[in-house]
Every structure is written in C-alpha cells, then in structure tokens.
mmCIF file as gemmi writes it, N, C-alpha and C atoms, coordinates in Angstrom:
data_model
loop_
_atom_site.group_PDB
_atom_site.id
_atom_site.type_symbol
_atom_site.label_atom_id
_atom_site.label_alt_id
_atom_site.label_comp_id
_atom_site.label_asym_id
_atom_site.label_entity_id
_atom_site.label_seq_id
_atom_site.pdbx_PDB_ins_code
_atom_site.Cartn_x
_atom_site.Cartn_y
_atom_site.Cartn_z
_atom_site.occupancy
_atom_site.B_iso_or_equiv
_atom_site.pdbx_formal_charge
_atom_site.auth_seq_id
_atom_site.auth_asym_id
_atom_site.pdbx_PDB_model_num
ATOM 1 N N . MET Axp A 1 ? -2.246 -19.742 32.603 1 0 ? 1 A 1
ATOM 2 C CA . MET Axp A 1 ? -1.586 -19.77 31.296 1 0 ? 1 A 1
ATOM 3 C C . MET Axp A 1 ? -1.863 -18.467 30.552 1 0 ? 1 A 1
ATOM 4 N N . ALA Axp A 2 ? -0.862 -17.991 29.868 1 0 ? 2 A 1
ATOM 5 C CA . ALA Axp A 2 ? -0.987 -16.747 29.107 1 0 ? 2 A 1
ATOM 6 C C . ALA Axp A 2 ? -1.923 -16.942 27.915 1 0 ? 2 A 1
ATOM 7 N N . ASN Axp A 3 ? -2.387 -15.839 27.38 1 0 ? 3 A 1
ATOM 8 C CA . ASN Axp A 3 ? -3.307 -15.938 26.252 1 0 ? 3 A 1
ATOM 9 C C . ASN Axp A 3 ? -2.615 -16.556 25.04 1 0 ? 3 A 1
ATOM 10 N N . LYS Axp A 4 ? -3.417 -17.161 24.188 1 0 ? 4 A 1
ATOM 11 C CA . LYS Axp A 4 ? -2.884 -17.909 23.042 1 0 ? 4 A 1
ATOM 12 C C . LYS Axp A 4 ? -2.083 -17.04 22.073 1 0 ? 4 A 1
ATOM 13 N N . ALA Axp A 5 ? -2.521 -15.816 21.87 1 0 ? 5 A 1
ATOM 14 C CA . ALA Axp A 5 ? -1.801 -14.941 20.932 1 0 ? 5 A 1
ATOM 15 C C . ALA Axp A 5 ? -0.417 -14.586 21.457 1 0 ? 5 A 1
ATOM 16 N N . LEU Axp A 6 ? -0.296 -14.368 22.752 1 0 ? 6 A 1
ATOM 17 C CA . LEU Axp A 6 ? 1.015 -14.07 23.328 1 0 ? 6 A 1
ATOM 18 C C . LEU Axp A 6 ? 1.925 -15.287 23.213 1 0 ? 6 A 1
ATOM 19 N N . ILE Axp A 7 ? 1.409 -16.458 23.495 1 0 ? 7 A 1
ATOM 20 C CA . ILE Axp A 7 ? 2.199 -17.688 23.359 1 0 ? 7 A 1
ATOM 21 C C . ILE Axp A 7 ? 2.639 -17.861 21.907 1 0 ? 7 A 1
ATOM 22 N N . LYS Axp A 8 ? 1.741 -17.567 20.969 1 0 ? 8 A 1
ATOM 23 C CA . LYS Axp A 8 ? 2.084 -17.654 19.548 1 0 ? 8 A 1
ATOM 24 C C . LYS Axp A 8 ? 3.214 -16.682 19.206 1 0 ? 8 A 1
ATOM 25 N N . ALA Axp A 9 ? 3.147 -15.465 19.731 1 0 ? 9 A 1
ATOM 26 C CA . ALA Axp A 9 ? 4.193 -14.476 19.472 1 0 ? 9 A 1
ATOM 27 C C . ALA Axp A 9 ? 5.531 -14.934 20.035 1 0 ? 9 A 1
ATOM 28 N N . ILE Axp A 10 ? 5.504 -15.512 21.217 1 0 ? 10 A 1
ATOM 29 C CA . ILE Axp A 10 ? 6.736 -16.03 21.827 1 0 ? 10 A 1
ATOM 30 C C . ILE Axp A 10 ? 7.312 -17.151 20.979 1 0 ? 10 A 1
ATOM 31 N N . LYS Axp A 11 ? 6.468 -18.038 20.495 1 0 ? 11 A 1
ATOM 32 C CA . LYS Axp A 11 ? 6.938 -19.13 19.637 1 0 ? 11 A 1
ATOM 33 C C . LYS Axp A 11 ? 7.516 -18.596 18.336 1 0 ? 11 A 1
ATOM 34 N N . GLU Axp A 12 ? 6.878 -17.588 17.75 1 0 ? 12 A 1
ATOM 35 C CA . GLU Axp A 12 ? 7.389 -16.99 16.51 1 0 ? 12 A 1
ATOM 36 C C . GLU Axp A 12 ? 8.762 -16.356 16.733 1 0 ? 12 A 1
ATOM 37 N N . ALA Axp A 13 ? 8.938 -15.741 17.893 1 0 ? 13 A 1
ATOM 38 C CA . ALA Axp A 13 ? 10.229 -15.11 18.212 1 0 ? 13 A 1
ATOM 39 C C . ALA Axp A 13 ? 11.277 -16.149 18.59 1 0 ? 13 A 1
ATOM 40 N N . GLY Axp A 14 ? 10.842 -17.267 19.138 1 0 ? 14 A 1
ATOM 41 C CA . GLY Axp A 14 ? 11.763 -18.321 19.549 1 0 ? 14 A 1
ATOM 42 C C . GLY Axp A 14 ? 11.868 -18.478 21.053 1 0 ? 14 A 1
ATOM 43 N N . SER Axp A 15 ? 11.634 -17.399 21.786 1 0 ? 15 A 1
ATOM 44 C CA . SER Axp A 15 ? 11.66 -17.444 23.253 1 0 ? 15 A 1
ATOM 45 C C . SER Axp A 15 ? 11.136 -16.12 23.798 1 0 ? 15 A 1
ATOM 46 N N . GLN Axp A 16 ? 10.833 -16.12 25.083 1 0 ? 16 A 1
ATOM 47 C CA . GLN Axp A 16 ? 10.423 -14.881 25.733 1 0 ? 16 A 1
ATOM 48 C C . GLN Axp A 16 ? 11.539 -13.843 25.659 1 0 ? 16 A 1
ATOM 49 N N . SER Axp A 17 ? 12.764 -14.291 25.885 1 0 ? 17 A 1
ATOM 50 C CA . SER Axp A 17 ? 13.908 -13.376 25.844 1 0 ? 17 A 1
ATOM 51 C C . SER Axp A 17 ? 14.087 -12.764 24.466 1 0 ? 17 A 1
ATOM 52 N N . GLU Axp A 18 ? 13.915 -13.572 23.437 1 0 ? 18 A 1
ATOM 53 C CA . GLU Axp A 18 ? 14.077 -13.058 22.076 1 0 ? 18 A 1
ATOM 54 C C . GLU Axp A 18 ? 12.951 -12.09 21.726 1 0 ? 18 A 1
ATOM 55 N N . LEU Axp A 19 ? 11.741 -12.373 22.153 1 0 ? 19 A 1
ATOM 56 C CA . LEU Axp A 19 ? 10.648 -11.429 21.926 1 0 ? 19 A 1
ATOM 57 C C . LEU Axp A 19 ? 10.961 -10.103 22.606 1 0 ? 19 A 1
ATOM 58 N N . ALA Axp A 20 ? 11.416 -10.161 23.838 1 0 ? 20 A 1
ATOM 59 C CA . ALA Axp A 20 ? 11.775 -8.944 24.562 1 0 ? 20 A 1
ATOM 60 C C . ALA Axp A 20 ? 12.872 -8.177 23.824 1 0 ? 20 A 1
ATOM 61 N N . ARG Axp A 21 ? 13.885 -8.882 23.355 1 0 ? 21 A 1
ATOM 62 C CA . ARG Axp A 21 ? 14.971 -8.23 22.622 1 0 ? 21 A 1
ATOM 63 C C . ARG Axp A 21 ? 14.445 -7.546 21.371 1 0 ? 21 A 1
ATOM 64 N N . ARG Axp A 22 ? 13.567 -8.221 20.653 1 0 ? 22 A 1
ATOM 65 C CA . ARG Axp A 22 ? 13.034 -7.666 19.398 1 0 ? 22 A 1
ATOM 66 C C . ARG Axp A 22 ? 12.215 -6.398 19.615 1 0 ? 22 A 1
ATOM 67 N N . ILE Axp A 23 ? 11.588 -6.276 20.77 1 0 ? 23 A 1
ATOM 68 C CA . ILE Axp A 23 ? 10.792 -5.073 21.022 1 0 ? 23 A 1
ATOM 69 C C . ILE Axp A 23 ? 11.552 -4.059 21.889 1 0 ? 23 A 1
ATOM 70 N N . GLY Axp A 24 ? 12.809 -4.371 22.183 1 0 ? 24 A 1
ATOM 71 C CA . GLY Axp A 24 ? 13.656 -3.434 22.903 1 0 ? 24 A 1
ATOM 72 C C . GLY Axp A 24 ? 13.372 -3.332 24.388 1 0 ? 24 A 1
ATOM 73 N N . LYS Axp A 25 ? 12.903 -4.425 24.987 1 0 ? 25 A 1
ATOM 74 C CA . LYS Axp A 25 ? 12.581 -4.425 26.412 1 0 ? 25 A 1
ATOM 75 C C . LYS Axp A 25 ? 13.301 -5.573 27.112 1 0 ? 25 A 1
ATOM 76 N N . TYR Axp A 26 ? 13.23 -5.562 28.431 1 0 ? 26 A 1
ATOM 77 C CA . TYR Axp A 26 ? 13.846 -6.627 29.226 1 0 ? 26 A 1
ATOM 78 C C . TYR Axp A 26 ? 12.975 -7.881 29.226 1 0 ? 26 A 1
ATOM 79 N N . PRO Axp A 27 ? 13.596 -9.057 29.301 1 0 ? 27 A 1
ATOM 80 C CA . PRO Axp A 27 ? 12.823 -10.308 29.334 1 0 ? 27 A 1
ATOM 81 C C . PRO Axp A 27 ? 11.813 -10.359 30.478 1 0 ? 27 A 1
ATOM 82 N N . GLN Axp A 28 ? 12.095 -9.689 31.565 1 0 ? 28 A 1
ATOM 83 C CA . GLN Axp A 28 ? 11.18 -9.702 32.708 1 0 ? 28 A 1
ATOM 84 C C . GLN Axp A 28 ? 9.813 -9.119 32.354 1 0 ? 28 A 1
ATOM 85 N N . LEU Axp A 29 ? 9.786 -8.175 31.407 1 0 ? 29 A 1
ATOM 86 C CA . LEU Axp A 29 ? 8.516 -7.596 30.993 1 0 ? 29 A 1
ATOM 87 C C . LEU Axp A 29 ? 7.629 -8.661 30.358 1 0 ? 29 A 1
ATOM 88 N N . VAL Axp A 30 ? 8.194 -9.416 29.432 1 0 ? 30 A 1
ATOM 89 C CA . VAL Axp A 30 ? 7.428 -10.474 28.762 1 0 ? 30 A 1
ATOM 90 C C . VAL Axp A 30 ? 7.06 -11.559 29.779 1 0 ? 30 A 1
ATOM 91 N N . GLN Axp A 31 ? 7.979 -11.916 30.642 1 0 ? 31 A 1
ATOM 92 C CA . GLN Axp A 31 ? 7.694 -12.908 31.677 1 0 ? 31 A 1
ATOM 93 C C . GLN Axp A 31 ? 6.529 -12.459 32.558 1 0 ? 31 A 1
ATOM 94 N N . ASP Axp A 32 ? 6.466 -11.187 32.851 1 0 ? 32 A 1
ATOM 95 C CA . ASP Axp A 32 ? 5.371 -10.645 33.663 1 0 ? 32 A 1
ATOM 96 C C . ASP Axp A 32 ? 4.031 -10.828 32.957 1 0 ? 32 A 1
ATOM 97 N N . TRP Axp A 33 ? 3.994 -10.558 31.659 1 0 ? 33 A 1
ATOM 98 C CA . TRP Axp A 33 ? 2.745 -10.758 30.907 1 0 ? 33 A 1
ATOM 99 C C . TRP Axp A 33 ? 2.304 -12.211 30.98 1 0 ? 33 A 1
ATOM 100 N N . VAL Axp A 34 ? 3.27 -13.126 30.834 1 0 ? 34 A 1
ATOM 101 C CA . VAL Axp A 34 ? 2.96 -14.552 30.828 1 0 ? 34 A 1
ATOM 102 C C . VAL Axp A 34 ? 2.536 -15.018 32.216 1 0 ? 34 A 1
ATOM 103 N N . SER Axp A 35 ? 3.341 -14.712 33.224 1 0 ? 35 A 1
ATOM 104 C CA . SER Axp A 35 ? 3.084 -15.246 34.563 1 0 ? 35 A 1
ATOM 105 C C . SER Axp A 35 ? 1.812 -14.688 35.191 1 0 ? 35 A 1
ATOM 106 N N . LYS Axp A 36 ? 1.438 -13.483 34.8 1 0 ? 36 A 1
ATOM 107 C CA . LYS Axp A 36 ? 0.225 -12.87 35.358 1 0 ? 36 A 1
ATOM 108 C C . LYS Axp A 36 ? -0.964 -12.982 34.413 1 0 ? 36 A 1
ATOM 109 N N . ASN Axp A 37 ? -0.795 -13.784 33.359 1 0 ? 37 A 1
ATOM 110 C CA . ASN Axp A 37 ? -1.847 -14.028 32.378 1 0 ? 37 A 1
ATOM 111 C C . ASN Axp A 37 ? -2.425 -12.717 31.842 1 0 ? 37 A 1
ATOM 112 N N . ARG Axp A 38 ? -1.552 -11.794 31.508 1 0 ? 38 A 1
ATOM 113 C CA . ARG Axp A 38 ? -1.957 -10.497 30.98 1 0 ? 38 A 1
ATOM 114 C C . ARG Axp A 38 ? -1.866 -10.474 29.466 1 0 ? 38 A 1
ATOM 115 N N . PRO Axp A 39 ? -2.76 -9.707 28.838 1 0 ? 39 A 1
ATOM 116 C CA . PRO Axp A 39 ? -2.584 -9.495 27.404 1 0 ? 39 A 1
ATOM 117 C C . PRO Axp A 39 ? -1.417 -8.534 27.186 1 0 ? 39 A 1
ATOM 118 N N . VAL Axp A 40 ? -0.923 -8.497 25.978 1 0 ? 40 A 1
ATOM 119 C CA . VAL Axp A 40 ? 0.121 -7.538 25.637 1 0 ? 40 A 1
ATOM 120 C C . VAL Axp A 40 ? -0.462 -6.138 25.857 1 0 ? 40 A 1
ATOM 121 N N . PRO Axp A 41 ? 0.206 -5.294 26.633 1 0 ? 41 A 1
ATOM 122 C CA . PRO Axp A 41 ? -0.309 -3.937 26.828 1 0 ? 41 A 1
ATOM 123 C C . PRO Axp A 41 ? -0.445 -3.193 25.499 1 0 ? 41 A 1
ATOM 124 N N . ALA Axp A 42 ? -1.43 -2.337 25.425 1 0 ? 42 A 1
ATOM 125 C CA . ALA Axp A 42 ? -1.735 -1.622 24.18 1 0 ? 42 A 1
ATOM 126 C C . ALA Axp A 42 ? -0.51 -0.928 23.596 1 0 ? 42 A 1
ATOM 127 N N . LYS Axp A 43 ? 0.334 -0.359 24.453 1 0 ? 43 A 1
ATOM 128 C CA . LYS Axp A 43 ? 1.486 0.385 23.921 1 0 ? 43 A 1
ATOM 129 C C . LYS Axp A 43 ? 2.544 -0.508 23.294 1 0 ? 43 A 1
ATOM 130 N N . TRP Axp A 44 ? 2.463 -1.817 23.503 1 0 ? 44 A 1
ATOM 131 C CA . TRP Axp A 44 ? 3.449 -2.74 22.928 1 0 ? 44 A 1
ATOM 132 C C . TRP Axp A 44 ? 2.888 -3.607 21.804 1 0 ? 44 A 1
ATOM 133 N N . VAL Axp A 45 ? 1.593 -3.506 21.538 1 0 ? 45 A 1
ATOM 134 C CA . VAL Axp A 45 ? 0.963 -4.381 20.541 1 0 ? 45 A 1
ATOM 135 C C . VAL Axp A 45 ? 1.601 -4.238 19.157 1 0 ? 45 A 1
ATOM 136 N N . LEU Axp A 46 ? 1.784 -3.018 18.693 1 0 ? 46 A 1
ATOM 137 C CA . LEU Axp A 46 ? 2.328 -2.834 17.343 1 0 ? 46 A 1
ATOM 138 C C . LEU Axp A 46 ? 3.766 -3.309 17.246 1 0 ? 46 A 1
ATOM 139 N N . ALA Axp A 47 ? 4.537 -3.138 18.298 1 0 ? 47 A 1
ATOM 140 C CA . ALA Axp A 47 ? 5.923 -3.623 18.301 1 0 ? 47 A 1
ATOM 141 C C . ALA Axp A 47 ? 5.967 -5.142 18.256 1 0 ? 47 A 1
ATOM 142 N N . VAL Axp A 48 ? 5.088 -5.798 19.02 1 0 ? 48 A 1
ATOM 143 C CA . VAL Axp A 48 ? 5.037 -7.267 19.014 1 0 ? 48 A 1
ATOM 144 C C . VAL Axp A 48 ? 4.566 -7.762 17.653 1 0 ? 48 A 1
ATOM 145 N N . GLU Axp A 49 ? 3.584 -7.092 17.077 1 0 ? 49 A 1
ATOM 146 C CA . GLU Axp A 49 ? 3.105 -7.459 15.739 1 0 ? 49 A 1
ATOM 147 C C . GLU Axp A 49 ? 4.249 -7.374 14.726 1 0 ? 49 A 1
ATOM 148 N N . LYS Axp A 50 ? 4.978 -6.285 14.749 1 0 ? 50 A 1
ATOM 149 C CA . LYS Axp A 50 ? 6.093 -6.098 13.804 1 0 ? 50 A 1
ATOM 150 C C . LYS Axp A 50 ? 7.191 -7.133 14.029 1 0 ? 50 A 1
ATOM 151 N N . ALA Axp A 51 ? 7.459 -7.459 15.28 1 0 ? 51 A 1
ATOM 152 C CA . ALA Axp A 51 ? 8.545 -8.378 15.619 1 0 ? 51 A 1
ATOM 153 C C . ALA Axp A 51 ? 8.221 -9.837 15.337 1 0 ? 51 A 1
ATOM 154 N N . THR Axp A 52 ? 6.928 -10.181 15.332 1 0 ? 52 A 1
ATOM 155 C CA . THR Axp A 52 ? 6.566 -11.602 15.243 1 0 ? 52 A 1
ATOM 156 C C . THR Axp A 52 ? 5.612 -11.954 14.113 1 0 ? 52 A 1
ATOM 157 N N . GLY Axp A 53 ? 4.91 -10.972 13.587 1 0 ? 53 A 1
ATOM 158 C CA . GLY Axp A 53 ? 3.9 -11.256 12.571 1 0 ? 53 A 1
ATOM 159 C C . GLY Axp A 53 ? 2.556 -11.65 13.148 1 0 ? 53 A 1
ATOM 160 N N . VAL Axp A 54 ? 2.459 -11.776 14.461 1 0 ? 54 A 1
ATOM 161 C CA . VAL Axp A 54 ? 1.168 -12.046 15.096 1 0 ? 54 A 1
ATOM 162 C C . VAL Axp A 54 ? 0.393 -10.733 15.082 1 0 ? 54 A 1
ATOM 163 N N . THR Axp A 55 ? -0.789 -10.751 14.503 1 0 ? 55 A 1
ATOM 164 C CA . THR Axp A 55 ? -1.511 -9.51 14.258 1 0 ? 55 A 1
ATOM 165 C C . THR Axp A 55 ? -2.023 -8.848 15.531 1 0 ? 55 A 1
ATOM 166 N N . LYS Axp A 56 ? -2.196 -7.547 15.43 1 0 ? 56 A 1
ATOM 167 C CA . LYS Axp A 56 ? -2.739 -6.783 16.548 1 0 ? 56 A 1
ATOM 168 C C . LYS Axp A 56 ? -4.139 -7.253 16.902 1 0 ? 56 A 1
ATOM 169 N N . GLU Axp A 57 ? -4.887 -7.719 15.907 1 0 ? 57 A 1
ATOM 170 C CA . GLU Axp A 57 ? -6.242 -8.232 16.153 1 0 ? 57 A 1
ATOM 171 C C . GLU Axp A 57 ? -6.2 -9.509 16.989 1 0 ? 57 A 1
ATOM 172 N N . GLU Axp A 58 ? -5.183 -10.354 16.745 1 0 ? 58 A 1
ATOM 173 C CA . GLU Axp A 58 ? -5.011 -11.563 17.554 1 0 ? 58 A 1
ATOM 174 C C . GLU Axp A 58 ? -4.547 -11.209 18.962 1 0 ? 58 A 1
ATOM 175 N N . LEU Axp A 59 ? -3.606 -10.284 19.039 1 0 ? 59 A 1
ATOM 176 C CA . LEU Axp A 59 ? -3.022 -9.933 20.327 1 0 ? 59 A 1
ATOM 177 C C . LEU Axp A 59 ? -4.01 -9.223 21.239 1 0 ? 59 A 1
ATOM 178 N N . ARG Axp A 60 ? -4.795 -8.328 20.689 1 0 ? 60 A 1
ATOM 179 C CA . ARG Axp A 60 ? -5.742 -7.547 21.495 1 0 ? 60 A 1
ATOM 180 C C . ARG Axp A 60 ? -7.063 -7.357 20.75 1 0 ? 60 A 1
ATOM 181 N N . PRO Axp A 61 ? -7.864 -8.421 20.628 1 0 ? 61 A 1
ATOM 182 C CA . PRO Axp A 61 ? -9.142 -8.29 19.924 1 0 ? 61 A 1
ATOM 183 C C . PRO Axp A 61 ? -10.101 -7.313 20.608 1 0 ? 61 A 1
ATOM 184 N N . ASP Axp A 62 ? -9.839 -7.021 21.875 1 0 ? 62 A 1
ATOM 185 C CA . ASP Axp A 62 ? -10.674 -6.042 22.582 1 0 ? 62 A 1
ATOM 186 C C . ASP Axp A 62 ? -10.392 -4.615 22.123 1 0 ? 62 A 1
ATOM 187 N N . LEU Axp A 63 ? -9.231 -4.384 21.529 1 0 ? 63 A 1
ATOM 188 C CA . LEU Axp A 63 ? -8.847 -3.05 21.063 1 0 ? 63 A 1
ATOM 189 C C . LEU Axp A 63 ? -8.896 -2.891 19.553 1 0 ? 63 A 1
ATOM 190 N N . PHE Axp A 64 ? -8.634 -3.978 18.827 1 0 ? 64 A 1
ATOM 191 C CA . PHE Axp A 64 ? -8.549 -3.92 17.377 1 0 ? 64 A 1
ATOM 192 C C . PHE Axp A 64 ? -9.534 -4.909 16.764 1 0 ? 64 A 1
ATOM 193 N N . LYS Axp A 65 ? -10.313 -4.448 15.836 1 0 ? 65 A 1
ATOM 194 C CA . LYS Axp A 65 ? -11.251 -5.302 15.124 1 0 ? 65 A 1
ATOM 195 C C . LYS Axp A 65 ? -10.638 -5.7 13.794 1 0 ? 65 A 1
ATOM 196 N N . ILE Axp A 66 ? -10.949 -6.884 13.331 1 0 ? 66 A 1
ATOM 197 C CA . ILE Axp A 66 ? -10.419 -7.357 12.052 1 0 ? 66 A 1
ATOM 198 C C . ILE Axp A 66 ? -10.824 -6.394 10.952 1 0 ? 66 A 1
ATOM 199 N N . GLY Axp A 67 ? -9.838 -5.957 10.173 1 0 ? 67 A 1
ATOM 200 C CA . GLY Axp A 67 ? -10.066 -5.057 9.055 1 0 ? 67 A 1
ATOM 201 C C . GLY Axp A 67 ? -10.082 -3.592 9.419 1 0 ? 67 A 1
ATOM 202 N N . GLU Axp A 68 ? -9.971 -3.28 10.71 1 0 ? 68 A 1
ATOM 203 C CA . GLU Axp A 68 ? -9.97 -1.896 11.16 1 0 ? 68 A 1
ATOM 204 C C . GLU Axp A 68 ? -8.602 -1.279 10.974 1 0 ? 68 A 1
ATOM 205 N N . GLN Axp A 69 ? -8.549 -0.063 10.475 1 0 ? 69 A 1
ATOM 206 C CA . GLN Axp A 69 ? -7.287 0.654 10.299 1 0 ? 69 A 1
ATOM 207 C C . GLN Axp A 69 ? -7.013 1.505 11.516 1 0 ? 69 A 1
ATOM 208 N N . LYS Axp A 70 ? -5.799 1.384 12.069 1 0 ? 70 A 1
ATOM 209 C CA . LYS Axp A 70 ? -5.382 2.225 13.205 1 0 ? 70 A 1
ATOM 210 C C . LYS Axp A 70 ? -3.951 2.593 13.029 1 0 ? 70 A 1
C-alpha cells in the first residue's frame, strides 16, 4: 500500500488520473508511485502540494521538517 500522504493527495484530487493531470504528468507516473509503494519524488512534492493542499511535510517528512522554509 502506498504511503498515507500520497493516498490523501489522490483523494483530495479525486483520482490518480486527476492528480497526474493537475501536476502535468501521465497517470502512469502516479500509478507507479502507488504500486511500488514509493513516496512522491522530491522534484514533484511542491507540485503535488499546490495541486492538493497536502503539505510537503506530510508528503516527504524525510526531506521537509514542520515549519522549515524551503
């Protein structure tokens, strides 16, 4: 199962396909993250945050600390 933050982002977008559309990528990219239980890659975190409102800290707590400016 994919990480909880990614599932939350997909739910906020409405579907994997809609999340992919919102970030300007193919649905297969999002499906790959889900099926391989991968976190959102660092280069897509800010786009997913903007598209869904799920914070970068939730999506990648290993890269972003709460309250940290980047």
